[in-house]
N, C-alpha and C positions, 0 to 999 in steps of 0.2 A: 489595305489594312486587313488583318486576319479576321474573318467573320466569326471565328469562334473565340475571340478574346472576351474575357469576362471583366468584372469590375476591377479597377485599378490597373488595367492593362496587364493583368496577370493571368497566365493560362489556368483553366479550371483545375488541371492536375496539381498546380502549385497551391491553389486554394484548398484543395482536398488535403494536401500535406499539412498546411497550416491548421486546418480543422482538426486533423488527427493529433497534432502537437498540442493544441489547446485542450482537447479531450483528455490527453495523458497528463497534462500539468495541472488542470483545474482542481482535481481532488486534493492537491497539496496546499492549496490556498486556504487560509483560515476563514471560517464562516463569519465574515464581518461586512461592514458597509462597502469596503473596497471590492470584495468578491462580488457583491450584488451589482455594483456599478460596472465592473468588468463583464459580468454576465449580460447586463443590458446592452453594453457596447457590442459584445459578441452577437447578441440577438439582432442588433441593427445591421451588422455586416451580413449575417446570414439572410436577413430579409431582403437586403439589397441584392445579394447574389440570387436569391430565389426569384425576385420580381424582374430583375434584368435578364436572368437566364444566361445560357451559354451559346445560344444560337443567334442568327442574324436578325430574327424577328423579335424585337423587344416589346414586352407588354407595357401599356401605359402605367405611369407611376404617379401616385398622389403623395407618397412619403418622401423623406430626404434622400438625396443622392450621395454618392461617394464624394462628390465635390463639396457638398454641404458639410460632410464630416471633416474634410481637409481644411475647410475654412472656419471651423468652429472656434479656433483660437482668436479670430478677428473680433468675435463678439464676447469673449471671456473678459471678466474683470481684470483690469491692469494691476500689476504689482508695482506699487509706488511707495518705497520706503528706503531709508538710508541704510548703508552698510553698518554692521555692528562688529565686524571682525577684523583682526589684523592677521594676515596669512603667515605661514612659516617663512623663514628667511632664505634668500638665495644662498646657496652653499651648504645648506643642511641636507642630511640624508632624507630622501622621501620615504615616509612610512610605507612598508609593504602592506598589501591587503589581499583578500581572496573574496571576490564577489561574483554572483551569478550573472550571466548575460541573458538576453531575451530567450535563448534556447535552453537555459538551465545549465550551461557549461560554466564551470568555475574558471574565472580569469584572475590571475595574480599580477601585480606590478612586476614581480621578478620574471614573469614570462617575457617581458620586453627588454631584459638585460642585453646590452649591446646595441640597442636602438633608442632613438629619442622618441618620447611620447608626450603628447599634450593631454593633460587631464582636465576635462571641462566639467566642473561642478556646476549644476544648474538647479533652480528650485523645484520645478514640477513639469512633467509631461503635460501637453495640451495647453499650456499657458501661452499668452501672446509673445512675450520676449523670448522664451525658450524655443518656441517654434521658429521664430526668425533667426535666432542664433544658430541652431543646429541645421536649419536649411542652408544657411550661409556656409557652414563648414562642409556640408555635403556638396554644395556647388563648387567649392574651392578644394575639393579632396585631391584633385590632381596636383595642385600646388603643394599640398602637404606631402604627397607621395614623391613628388619631384625632389623634395628636400630630405627624403628618407625618414619622414616623421609619421608616426601613428597617432590617430585621434581616438580618444576614449571618452564617452560621456558618462557622468555619474549623477544620479539623483536618488531620492528616497522612494521613488515609485517602485512597484513590484515588477518582476520580470514579465508578468502578463500585460501590464500597462505598457511597458517598454516595447513588447512585441507588437501590440496593436498600433502604437504610435509610430514605430519605425516603419511598419507596413503602409500606413496611411501617408506618411511623409517621405517614403522611399529612402530612408536612411540606411546606409550600408555599413557604417562603422559601429563598433560595439557600444551598447548602452548597458551600464551595470547597475544593479539594484542594491542600493545601500539601505536595504529594507528591514533586515533582521540580524542583529539589533539595529533599530532604526537610527540612521545617521551616525553610526559608529565611525565610519571612515571619514566623513565630513568633520567629525570632532577631532580625529587624529590630525587632520590637515588644517585645523583651527578656522573652519569656515561654516560652523554650525550656528543656526539661528534658533535658539532655544524657544523663544516665545512663538515662533511661527511653525516649528516642527519640520523645517527643511533647510537646505544649505543656502549660503550666499551664491551669487553668480560669480564664480571664481575660476581662474586659469592657473595651472602649473605646467611648466615645461621641465621634464625630468630627462636627464641625459642617460647615455647607455650604461653609466656606472651607478645609476640610481640616485644621483645628486640633483637637487632642485637648482635650475638655472634661470628660472623666471617665475615670478609669482604676482598675481594681480587679483584684486577683489573690486568688482564694479562699485563705484561710490553710491549708486542707487540700484535697486533691484531691477528696474526696467531698462538699465543701460546695457546694451550689448557691447562687449569689449571690441575695441578697434582691431580689426583683423590685420591691418597693415603694421600696427605696432607689434602684433604677435609674429608676423612674418619677419619683421626686422630683428626681433629677439632670436628667432630660429636661425636667420642668416648669420647673425653675430656669433651664435654658438658654433655654426659650421666653420666660420672663419677662424675662431680660436682653436677649434679642434685641428684644422689643417695646419695652423701655425705650430 
């Protein structure tokens, strides 16, 4: 093992790059409770980096470890409520959108024209069901890639939250911030939960022509969609396209 490995098994130079990205993006965030929460999270990560150090001799720790942050979702309140939405129908054109990813880069659905994409709407970063669901997609990313399918996550969290959450959970596919106007894209896709201020747990498969080929809303917020059903839908789309 590299004796100079830092927290999260990331080289110190990468942590320095992330720190520079955060410093550049932070002034763009509105001065509200979310900015304060993200600043606290940023401070926690910085403290872990400082106390663990980058050398082979680690100082004793009395505070939380990176593993504690990774496991935060296990102690978060569960989301337990029925679905309230009916998704767009299969065969409809998928509404285009332009949303920032965790690096501030604008991503449009039209960028994926010619490729199949899975749009995974989920309620919130850091929550139990969302952590399990997106961890699963990361673990099965090769299966999506083998089918020539792109995976994109969408929630109302800010790009700062997405960046921290993706780093902690080692997520490599894009997470898009439906943050401002809040939930606008979820509304277009008919999966917005007005009383909660976040989206349903919903999946859309959009083909290379921008047409919806599969649509699913979890009957309960805590239900992670069956990935085998999703793969079956993707394989069926491949078969129809070949025919």
